[in-house]
Backbone as ProteinMPNN parsed JSONL, in Angstrom:
{"seq_chain_A": "MNQPTYLTTEELAARIKYDARTIRNRLKDSVLIEGTHYFRPFGGRKILFLWEAIERDMQKRLAVAETLAIPLASGQLCHG", "coords_chain_A": {"N_chain_A": [[0.909, -1.206, 0.031], [0.536, 2.196, -0.937], [2.012, 4.945, 0.876], [0.368, 8.021, 1.992], [0.436, 11.0, 0.524], [1.741, 13.928, 1.897], [1.321, 17.467, 2.096], [2.415, 20.91, 2.499], [0.958, 23.922, 2.754], [2.209, 25.78, 1.048], [3.293, 23.75, -0.874], [1.119, 22.569, -1.729], [-0.325, 24.54, -2.862], [1.458, 25.289, -5.024], [1.349, 22.865, -6.505], [-1.5, 22.888, -7.421], [-1.739, 25.214, -8.604], [-2.782, 27.582, -7.41], [-2.836, 30.396, -5.191], [-1.199, 30.58, -2.038], [-2.318, 32.033, -0.078], [-4.856, 31.767, -0.774], [-5.719, 29.36, -0.617], [-5.3, 29.138, 2.193], [-7.282, 31.067, 3.238], [-9.853, 30.909, 1.791], [-10.286, 28.109, 0.479], [-9.777, 26.316, 2.224], [-11.72, 26.502, 4.347], [-14.002, 26.266, 2.894], [-14.004, 24.44, 0.852], [-12.276, 22.271, 1.265], [-11.896, 19.847, 3.545], [-11.461, 19.446, 7.118], [-10.024, 16.414, 8.493], [-10.56, 15.132, 6.236], [-9.338, 16.142, 3.694], [-7.449, 17.497, 4.988], [-5.119, 17.86, 7.89], [-4.284, 18.346, 11.396], [-1.454, 17.878, 12.605], [-0.554, 16.289, 15.46], [-2.252, 18.072, 16.943], [-1.455, 20.496, 16.624], [-0.815, 23.937, 15.245], [0.047, 23.779, 12.841], [-0.745, 22.743, 9.162], [-1.252, 19.974, 7.447], [-1.804, 18.847, 4.242], [-3.64, 16.157, 2.682], [-2.746, 14.926, -0.337], [-3.78, 12.924, -2.072], [-6.591, 12.736, -1.539], [-7.329, 15.275, -2.024], [-6.697, 15.463, -4.811], [-8.255, 13.295, -5.688], [-11.081, 14.384, -5.274], [-10.845, 16.555, -6.621], [-10.895, 15.672, -9.127], [-13.504, 14.441, -9.151], [-15.237, 16.619, -9.11], [-14.718, 17.732, -11.622], [-15.617, 15.511, -13.316], [-18.35, 15.505, -12.69], [-19.076, 18.082, -13.445], [-18.793, 17.797, -16.157], [-20.75, 16.024, -17.02], [-23.101, 17.814, -16.927], [-24.843, 17.442, -14.968], [-26.85, 17.74, -11.648], [-25.399, 17.694, -8.692], [-26.594, 15.952, -5.878], [-27.321, 15.932, -2.407], [-27.1, 13.277, -1.282], [-25.149, 12.073, -2.943], [-25.823, 11.423, -5.315], [-26.835, 11.983, -8.602], [-28.774, 14.472, -10.412], [-30.183, 14.35, -13.25], [-31.182, 16.777, -15.687]], "CA_chain_A": [[0.002, -0.018, -0.13], [1.202, 3.468, -0.964], [2.007, 6.045, 1.744], [-0.327, 8.995, 1.584], [1.448, 12.471, 0.302], [1.363, 15.095, 2.939], [1.774, 18.65, 1.766], [2.216, 21.849, 3.177], [0.041, 24.789, 2.069], [2.814, 26.161, -0.069], [3.498, 22.8, -1.714], [-0.239, 22.35, -2.508], [-0.537, 25.861, -3.91], [2.31, 24.939, -6.247], [0.672, 21.679, -7.3], [-2.735, 23.048, -8.009], [-1.5, 26.705, -9.236], [-3.314, 28.454, -6.55], [-1.964, 31.03, -4.322], [-1.164, 29.833, -0.86], [-3.374, 32.741, 0.668], [-6.323, 31.499, -1.329], [-6.052, 28.052, 0.139], [-5.546, 29.408, 3.644], [-8.357, 31.82, 3.585], [-11.025, 30.384, 1.219], [-10.709, 26.685, 0.17], [-9.585, 25.518, 3.529], [-12.904, 26.763, 4.962], [-15.311, 25.973, 2.17], [-13.82, 23.262, -0.138], [-11.293, 21.4, 1.791], [-12.638, 19.501, 4.909], [-10.606, 18.699, 7.947], [-10.164, 15.153, 8.521], [-10.89, 14.341, 4.82], [-8.325, 16.908, 2.95], [-6.157, 18.092, 5.785], [-5.276, 17.558, 9.326], [-3.282, 19.214, 12.264], [-0.525, 16.774, 13.359], [-0.36, 16.633, 17.071], [-3.093, 18.823, 17.436], [-0.842, 21.923, 16.568], [-1.388, 24.881, 14.379], [0.342, 23.379, 11.307], [-1.722, 22.002, 8.61], [-0.888, 19.127, 6.53], [-2.927, 18.458, 3.378], [-3.501, 14.879, 1.845], [-2.836, 15.037, -1.913], [-4.614, 12.048, -2.728], [-7.901, 13.097, -1.249], [-7.633, 16.436, -2.909], [-6.819, 15.128, -6.265], [-9.564, 12.605, -6.111], [-12.085, 15.091, -5.295], [-10.855, 17.722, -7.757], [-11.324, 14.948, -10.357], [-14.805, 14.012, -9.141], [-15.965, 17.682, -9.495], [-14.591, 17.692, -13.12], [-16.494, 14.644, -14.0], [-19.688, 15.995, -12.525], [-19.355, 19.159, -14.078], [-18.747, 17.504, -17.515], [-22.073, 15.492, -17.351], [-24.42, 18.759, -16.847], [-25.892, 17.082, -13.804], [-26.947, 18.413, -10.517], [-25.128, 16.707, -7.499], [-27.363, 15.822, -4.652], [-26.598, 15.725, -1.063], [-26.912, 12.007, -1.198], [-24.12, 11.639, -3.639], [-26.338, 10.874, -6.559], [-26.929, 13.067, -9.687], [-30.06, 14.761, -10.931], [-30.079, 14.766, -14.659], [-32.409, 17.348, -15.944]], "C_chain_A": [[0.856, 1.302, 0.041], [1.158, 4.522, 0.451], [1.455, 7.347, 1.23], [0.984, 10.181, 1.447], [1.104, 13.474, 1.195], [2.003, 16.37, 2.169], [1.489, 19.714, 2.627], [1.26, 22.77, 2.46], [0.79, 25.238, 0.685], [3.071, 25.189, -1.069], [2.264, 22.491, -2.367], [-0.463, 23.279, -3.387], [0.318, 25.557, -5.098], [1.733, 23.867, -7.183], [-0.549, 22.092, -8.263], [-2.887, 24.508, -8.482], [-2.497, 27.578, -8.696], [-2.441, 29.265, -5.688], [-2.213, 30.633, -2.881], [-2.231, 30.585, 0.134], [-4.803, 32.285, 0.438], [-6.643, 30.334, -0.39], [-6.362, 28.221, 1.581], [-7.07, 29.994, 3.995], [-9.653, 31.45, 2.924], [-11.337, 28.843, 1.073], [-10.61, 25.945, 1.385], [-11.001, 25.517, 4.349], [-14.287, 26.159, 4.166], [-15.455, 24.709, 1.216], [-13.225, 22.143, 0.506], [-11.736, 21.214, 3.183], [-11.565, 18.982, 5.83], [-10.987, 17.399, 8.398], [-10.207, 14.267, 7.137], [-9.59, 14.852, 3.837], [-7.204, 17.14, 3.848], [-6.307, 17.678, 7.313], [-4.073, 18.442, 9.986], [-2.411, 18.239, 13.025], [-0.34, 17.301, 14.834], [-1.101, 17.706, 17.648], [-2.825, 20.353, 17.419], [-1.392, 22.775, 15.443], [-1.134, 24.519, 12.916], [-0.454, 22.512, 10.658], [-0.875, 21.221, 7.671], [-2.058, 18.464, 5.742], [-2.748, 16.985, 2.742], [-3.796, 14.948, 0.366], [-3.652, 14.071, -2.466], [-6.177, 12.133, -2.474], [-8.249, 14.209, -2.1], [-7.689, 16.324, -4.274], [-7.997, 14.121, -6.548], [-10.896, 13.482, -6.138], [-12.14, 16.252, -6.349], [-11.308, 16.858, -9.147], [-12.938, 14.676, -10.291], [-15.64, 15.278, -9.577], [-15.976, 17.821, -10.815], [-15.576, 16.862, -13.764], [-17.832, 14.951, -13.833], [-20.104, 17.167, -13.33], [-19.4, 18.801, -15.908], [-20.085, 16.781, -18.003], [-23.138, 16.305, -17.392], [-25.292, 18.117, -16.06], [-25.94, 17.828, -12.603], [-26.569, 17.459, -9.349], [-26.011, 16.856, -6.541], [-26.698, 15.481, -3.541], [-26.393, 14.147, -0.824], [-25.823, 11.293, -1.971], [-24.495, 11.086, -4.983], [-26.454, 12.072, -7.469], [-28.297, 13.305, -10.214], [-29.933, 15.084, -12.471], [-31.334, 15.582, -15.254], [-32.193, 18.065, -17.585]], "O_chain_A": [[1.684, 1.474, 0.935], [0.054, 4.754, 0.942], [1.913, 7.826, 0.193], [2.066, 10.225, 2.031], [-0.066, 13.851, 1.14], [3.124, 16.271, 1.671], [0.551, 19.66, 3.422], [0.731, 22.281, 1.462], [0.298, 25.153, -0.44], [3.106, 25.625, -2.22], [2.302, 22.149, -3.549], [-0.763, 23.031, -4.555], [-0.226, 25.597, -6.202], [1.663, 23.984, -8.407], [-0.659, 21.8, -9.453], [-3.997, 24.98, -8.728], [-3.085, 28.333, -9.47], [-1.312, 28.837, -5.448], [-3.361, 30.366, -2.524], [-2.886, 29.967, 0.974], [-5.724, 32.39, 1.247], [-7.573, 30.305, 0.416], [-7.315, 27.702, 2.163], [-7.844, 29.502, 4.816], [-10.648, 31.718, 3.597], [-12.402, 28.352, 1.449], [-11.341, 24.972, 1.571], [-11.32, 24.5, 4.964], [-15.311, 25.724, 4.692], [-16.482, 24.12, 0.877], [-13.695, 21.029, 0.276], [-11.942, 22.163, 3.94], [-10.785, 18.133, 5.4], [-12.163, 17.186, 8.692], [-9.958, 13.068, 7.009], [-8.904, 14.0, 3.273], [-6.053, 16.974, 3.445], [-7.34, 17.267, 7.842], [-3.19, 19.049, 9.381], [-2.798, 17.856, 14.129], [-0.056, 18.436, 15.219], [-0.734, 18.252, 18.688], [-3.528, 21.234, 17.914], [-2.337, 22.375, 14.762], [-1.863, 24.839, 11.977], [-0.93, 21.557, 11.271], [0.116, 21.729, 7.145], [-2.972, 17.789, 6.216], [-1.635, 16.707, 2.297], [-4.94, 15.019, -0.081], [-4.301, 14.426, -3.45], [-6.938, 11.568, -3.259], [-9.254, 14.205, -2.811], [-8.528, 16.923, -4.948], [-8.62, 14.186, -7.607], [-11.731, 13.26, -7.015], [-13.156, 16.765, -6.817], [-11.968, 17.36, -10.057], [-13.588, 14.702, -11.336], [-16.62, 15.121, -10.304], [-17.058, 18.029, -11.363], [-16.318, 17.312, -14.637], [-18.58, 14.702, -14.778], [-21.225, 17.287, -13.823], [-19.98, 19.513, -16.728], [-20.485, 16.893, -19.162], [-24.188, 15.826, -17.819], [-26.489, 18.152, -16.346], [-25.025, 18.638, -12.455], [-27.318, 16.53, -9.048], [-26.289, 18.025, -6.277], [-25.65, 14.836, -3.562], [-25.437, 13.826, -0.118], [-25.559, 10.111, -1.751], [-23.727, 10.427, -5.684], [-26.14, 13.169, -7.007], [-28.983, 12.313, -10.464], [-29.538, 16.206, -12.785], [-32.434, 15.031, -15.281], [-33.123, 18.665, -18.124]]}, "name": "protein", "num_of_chains": 1, "seq": "MNQPTYLTTEELAARIKYDARTIRNRLKDSVLIEGTHYFRPFGGRKILFLWEAIERDMQKRLAVAETLAIPLASGQLCHG"}
């Protein structure tokens, strides 16, 4: 089994071509979920992001957008 890839805010910003401030101020609170996409090791202030979870969810959103369907809270899609 592969080890997860842990990234700092700056490393994540370089990978996804976002400014580190955008990740800290907007994405972390609205798109990225603590416990799924990032965690705070040893309960401290430092944040480490889990690359595999972020990459997986970015690709899911792309696939949903390409189908022109409305995602539902249940995880299903409404085709209309």
